[in-house]
N, C-alpha and C positions, 0 to 999 in steps of 0.2 A: 797297601797298594804300591808303596815305594819300592818294592822288590819286582814290580812288573812295569810300572810307568816311571818316566823321568819326573823328578820333583825338584822344587827349588833347592833343597839340600843337596841332591845329587848333582845339580848343575853348579852349585857353589864349589864343590870339590873339583870340578873341571877347571875352575878359575883360581884355585888355591895358588898362592905365591911361594909355597914351599916346594923346592925342586923335587922332593921325594914323591910329590903327587902330580907332577907334570905328566902329560900324556895319558890322562885318565878320563873316563866318562864322556865319550864322544857321541853317544846315542842321542837322538832328538826326541823320540817318543817312548821306546821300549828298551828297558835295561838289559834284556837278554842279548841284545846285539853286542854290548860291551863284554858280557860274560863269554860269548862265543870267541871274541878276539883277545881275551885276557886283559882288557883295559878297564874292567869294572872295579870301582872303589867306593864303598859306602860303609864307614865304620860305625855302625849302630846309630845312636842319636847325636853323635858329635858333628860339629860344623867346623870348617877351617877357621883358624884365628884371623886370617886376612886373605884378601884376594888381590889379584893383579900380577904384574910382572916386575919382580923386585929389581932386577938389574938389566932389564931390556930397554933399549932406547929405540922408539919408533921414529923413522925418518920423518922430517917435516915436509908437508906439501903432498897434494893428491898424486901427482905423477910419481914421485919418489916412493910413496907408500904402495902404489900399484906395482911398481917394478921391483920392490924389495924382495918378494919371494923368489924372483928369478935372478937377481943380481947380488943379493946379500948386502947391499949398500944402503 
């Protein structure tokens, strides 16, 4: 079923902290959406070694986090 529906493994690859896997697996329910847009990544039974954003610093505070996508600060 993991080739049809999004699974925890699929979602973990979306959150991989390896830059080679950034911008993958955006679908919420069905994996065919990522296949259509070329963002599908599911290497067999492997899982990412770690997740998160290795060198990304999120701004502190609600307002700054809210404005960050628009200002980059």
